[in-house]
N, C-alpha and C positions, 0 to 999 in steps of 0.2 A: 504494500500500500504506500502511495506517495505521501511523503511528509509535508504538512501544511506550513506555510511561512509563519514566522513567530507572531505577527499581529493577528492573523486569522486564528491561530491556535489559542492565543490569549482570549479573543472574543468568544470562541467556542467554549472555553472553560467557564467564562462568566455566565453565558447563557445557560449552560447545563447546570451550574451550581444554583442559579436562580430557579430553574425548573424543579430541582430536587427540594429546595426550601418550600416552594409553593405546594408541591405534592405532600410534603410532611405537614404543612399548615392545614391543608384540607382534611387530613386524617385526624389531626389533633382537635380541629373544630368539632368533629363528631364526638370527641371525648371531653369537651370542655366542662360539661356539668359533672363529670365523675372524677376528674383529676384536679388537684390543687395547682396553683401557679408555680410552685417550686419544682414539681415533677415536670410540668410542661416546659419550664425553662431548661431543665436538664435534657429533655428529649429534643429540644431545638439544637443542642450541640451535635446531634448525630449528623445532619446534613452538612454542618460546618466541618466536621472531621472528614467525612467522605469527600467533600469538595477540595479541601486542602490536600488530601492524600492523592486524589486523582488528577487534579489540574493545577496544583501549586498555590502559592500565597495569594495572588490576585483573586482567584476563585474562592479561596477560603475567607478572605476579607469581605468579598461581596456577599457570601452566604451569611457571615456574621452580622453585617449591617442590616441585611434584609430580614434576618431572623429577629433582630432587635426591634425593628419597626413593626413587623407583623405581631410579635409578642405584645407590644404596647397597644396596638390598634385593636386586636381581636380578643386578647386574653386578660387584659387589665381593665377593671372598671374605672370609669364608665366606658363601655365597649363602643367601638366604631369611632373613637376619638383618640387623639394623642395626649389628652389631658390625664393626669394621674392624681388620684384622690389621696392615697395613703403614702406616707413617707417611706415605709418599708418596701413598697412596690418600686419606688425610684431606685432604692438600693439594689433590688433584685434585677432591675433593668441594667444598671451599671455593671453589676457583677456578671450578668449574662454576656454583655458586649465585651467586657474585658477578658473573660475566660474564653469566649469564642475567638477573639483575635489572637490571644495567647496560644490557644490550641492550633489555630491556623498557622501561626508562625512556626511552632514546634513541628507540626506535621510536614509543612513544606520544607523545612530544613532537613528533617529526617529523610524525606523523599529525595531531596537534592543530594544529600550525602550518599544515599543508597545508589542513585544513578551514577554518582562519581565513582563509587566503589566498583559498580558493575562495569563502568567504562574502563577503569584502571585494570580490572581483571581481564576484560576483553583485550586491552592493549598488551598486557603481560602475556596472554595466551598467543596473540599474534606475533609478538616478539620471539617467544619460545619456538613457535612453528617456523618462523623465518630463520632463526638461529640453527634449528635442526636441519632445514633445507640447505643452508649455506655451509654447514659443517662438511668438510671433505671435498667441497667444490674447488677445483683448481683451474677452471677456465672462466675468463672474464665475461663472455656472453651469457653463460648460464647464470652467473651471479647477477648480472644486470636484469635478466628476465625475471628472476625470483624477486628482486627488489621492486621492480615496477608493478608486478602483480600484487604484492603485499601492500604497497603504498596505495594502490587503487582501491583495495578492500578496506583499508584502515581509515582513510580520510575521505571527506566529502569532496571528491575530485571528479572533474569531467575528463581529464586526460593526464597521464603521467609519462614522462620520458626520462630514461636513465642512459646517459651517454658515457661510455668508457673507452679506453684504448685496449684493443685485443691484438696481440702479436704485432704491435706497432701500427695498427690500422684502427680508425674510429669505428665504433659499433654502438648503435642506439637501440634500446629495447623500449617498447611502448605498450601501454595498457589504457584503453583498448588499442588493438593493433591497427585500426583504421587511421589513415593519414588525415592531417588537417587539424588545426587548433580551433577549439570552440569559441564562438563569438561572445563577447561580453564577460569572459572569464578573467579572473585575476591570476597573473603568472607569478609564481614563487620559484626562485632558483636557489639551490644550495650546493656548494662545492663538496666533493668527496675528497677531503684532504687527508694526507698522511705525512709522517716525517720525511718521506722521500719525495714529496711534492703533491701536486693536484692529480688525482687519479681519474676524475670524471666530474659529471654534473648531474644533479637531480632537478628536473623542471616539472612543476605541478601547476595545472590550470584548474582552478576551483571557483565555486560561486562566491560572490562577495559576502563576507560575514564579519562579525565583530572579532577583534583581535583576541586570540586564545593563547595565553602564555604556555599552558600545559601541552597543547597540540604542537606548538613551536618547539618546546623542549623534547617532546617525543620524536619529532621529525629529526632533530639534531642527534638524538640517541641512535635512531635507525641509520642515519648517514654515517655516524661514527662506526657502527657495527659493520656496515657495508664496506667502508674504507678499510677496516681491519681484514675483512674477507678478501677484498681485492689485493691488498698488500701481501697477504699470505699466498694468494694464487700467483702473484708476480714472483715472489721469492721461490715458490715451488718450481715455477717454470725456469727460473734462473738456475736453480739447483739441478733440474733435469738436464738443462743444456750443458752445465758444467760437467755433469756425470757422463753425458754422451761424448763430450769432447775428451774427457779423461779416458773413457773406454775406447774411443777411436784412436787416441794416441797410443794406448796400450796395445791395441791390435796392430796398429801400424808398426810399432817397435817390434812386436812379436813376429810380424811378417818379414820385416827387414832382417831381423836376427836369424830367423829360421831359414829363409830363402838364401841369404848370403852364406850361411853354414852349409846348406844343402847343395848349393851350386859350386861352392869352392872345391869340393872333392872331385866331382866329375869333370870340372873344367881342368883341374890339375892333371887328372888322368888322361883326358883328351889331349891336352897340350903335350904331355910326355909321350903319348903314343904317336901323335902326328910328327913331333920332332924326330922321333926314332925312325918312323917309317919313311920320312922324306929327307933324311940326312944322307947325302951321297957318300959321305966319308965312312958311314957305318954299314958294314956288311952283316945282314941278319940271316940266320938259318930259317928255312921254311916254317918250322914249328914255332919259332919265336915270332916270325912275321904274322903267322896265323893267330897267335895268342894276342898280339897287339891289335890286330884288326877286330878280333872278338871283343876285346876290351873297349875299343873305340865305339863299336856298335852298341854295347851294353850301356856305356856311360851316356851316349847320345840318346838312347831310348829312355834312360833315367831322367835326363833333362827334359825330354819331350813330355814325359809323364808329370814331372813337377810343374811345368808350365800349364799343362792341361788341368791339373788340380787347381792352380791359381785362377785360371779362367772360369772353371766350373764353380769354384767357391764364390767368386764375384757374381756370377749369374744366379746362383741359388739365393744369395743374400738380397739381390735386387729383384727377385721374383721373375727373372727373365730367362729361366732355363726352358728352352723350347724342345720338346720331345718329338723325335721323328719315329713314332711308334708304328711297328708292323708286327704281324704274327711271325714269331721266330722260335726256333728250337734252341733251348738253353744249352743243350749238349753241343750243338754246332757253334754257338758263340764261344763256349769254353774251348772247343777244339781249335778255334781260330787264334787263340792266345796261348795254347798249350805249350808251344815250343819255347816261348819266352819264359813262361812260368817254370817249366822244367829246368831251364838254364839258371834261373834264380835259385831254385832248390838245390841244384848240383853245386853251385858256388858256395852255398851255406852248408853243404854236407847233409842235406835233408832229403828224405824220400817223399815224393809227391804222388798221392793216390787219387785218381779221379773216378768217382763212382756216380756219374749222372746217367741214368738209363736213357737210351735213345727213344724208348717208347713213351716217355713223358709227354703230356700234351703241350701244344704250342702256347706261348705267352706273348701278349702284346707289349713289346718293350722297344726302346731305342737301343739297337745292338751295339753302337759305339760306346754309349754310356754304360751299358752293362759290362762291356769288356773292361772299362775302367773300374767298375765295382769289383770285378774278379781280381784285377791287378792289385788294387788297394788292399782288399781283404786277405787274399792269399799271400801277398807280399808282406803284410803285417804279421801273419801267422808264421811265415818262414823266418822273418827277422828275429822273432822271439823264441823260435824252436831250437832246442839244443841239437848239436851235430849228432847224426845217427838216428834221430827220431823221425816221426812220420807226420805229415800234414795231409789230411783227408778232406776231399770235397764230395759231399753226398747230397742227393736230392730225392724228394718224393712229392706226391700230389694227392689231393682229395678232390671233392666235387667243387670246391670253392677257390682254393689257393694252392700254389706251389711253394714248397719249403726247401731251402738250400742251406746246408750247414758246412762251414769250414772250421775244422778243429785241428788243434796242434797238441803236442805233449810238453809244452813249455811250462814255466812256473805260473801259478794262478795269480789273478789280479785281486788285490785287497778288496773285500766286500764294500768298504766305504768309498772306494774309488770306482767301482764297477759302473754305477749309473752315469759317471761323467766321461767315460771313454769316448763318447761320440761328440763331445764338445770341441770347438775349434781350439787348436794349439794347447790341448790339455796334455801335459807330459805324463807318461806312464811311470808311476812311482817306482823308484829303484832302477829305471831304465833311461834316465835322462841322458846318459852318454851314448845311447843307441841312436844311430843316424836316422833322422826323420824330421819333417816340418810340422807334424801334428795336425795335418789337414785331411789325411786319407779317410779315416773313419767318419769324420764329419761330412765329407763329400758323399760317401756311400749312403749315409742316412738321408741327405738331401735328395739324392737321385732316386732312391727307393721310395721315399715318401711322395715324390713327384709322380711316380708310377702308381701310387695308391697302395704301396706296400709298407713294410715295417722291418726293423732290424733290432736285434738284442744281443747281448753278450752274457755268457754264463761260464762259471767254473765247473769243470767236469769232476765227478767223484774220484775217478782214478788218476787225476792229475791232468793239467792242461786247461785250455780255454777254447770255447766254441762260439763262433759268430753265426747266428741263424737269421736269415732274412726270408720274408714271404713276398709273393707277388700274386695279385688277383688273376684268376683265369677268365674273368668276365670283363670285357671292355666295350663301353658304349652299348650295353645290353646285348652283346653278342659273345659267343664262345668260339674257341678255335676249331677250325675244320681240318681234320687230318687228311694228308694226301691219300689218294686211292691206293688200296692194298694194305694200308697200315691199320692196325687194330687199336681200340681204345685201351688205355692203361687199366 
């Protein structure tokens, strides 16, 4: 229901209080012969109390004066005249008027205080709700929207705008969100100030009213609370930026350190091999020349793998790893890189066993990236496997996924460090001196997850570590089709 303007509200209270007094008078006229004047005077206090409680002091005073006049005119002899015969009746009239006005004043004050308490309670509840919503907010636009909505609800406003700076750009939240300022409204502006400077501005368009110091103080309290929230959000953003810069610097240093260490050894080997092979003054035996050529090829492959890891790492982090997926046989992919894997195993003195059945179903994968997964996982297993031990690659499939396991017989990984082995540049505890940039397992995880698969590492009961990854057999709602003549697994 729309609230009436103060003059009309005052006039309505006076009219209603007069009506209640007249109704009460008509009832008491019927009882004039049975009640004495003292009882009638007390009963006339009822409409006075009701009027003062319901419509305030002006209505209560109106009811008091009207009750005084009606009591004199209709209930004190001689009737129907304002003349009074007995002195005690004059005293009764004065007491009636005084008590009525006193009660009106007391009841009006009580009602005013009750409304003030209710208003303060409502304001406190609104402040609590606003504080709860602002808690944990660390972005300026959300804070501005919350502030605008609460100000529009709390004050008699036609429009509220909260202007703040968000990421160096101005942002304005409004309530209501329709554009345009109301005509004839009074504009109030309040800055959102903090020790770091001005964080924004509150603009309120409201209907013209009398100056309300309490409302002004409440608005300043809200502005102070909003400034604190904006200041905290700005500090949080600065802290996040500093943390990101620190983390970027740490990763950059780790990359430079790891890559420089990783490249130094193959480059030195390549330089030594090339110098020996192309030195005309040096006569090499065929076996020695073949060994140098093999070394040159291996170290070149190693550098190519390292550069590929770096490129794939950057693509994974940027979300730009484009898969060239086709239905492929995992055993054929493994056969394509088997020669190099066996050469890595022989160099380490490890026996490599490949147990991937050819009858396994096809999987929709990027063959080049899956080769890199095998190189990284098998190379990691060979690197930590003791000489004379075995590294095994096995695979199996059910109706939904294919599972491949690469296991070695090396030392187990500490259980506390096991969940972190797929993180970038995470050093294997106790293996810091083992050559490696710490990117291989992380890249495997990114490539497999891009295919919709997963990877995990576990310690084997009999000793050793197993890396197990899965790949889905369904891609784009289709399943692999086996070539003619081949059976299902």
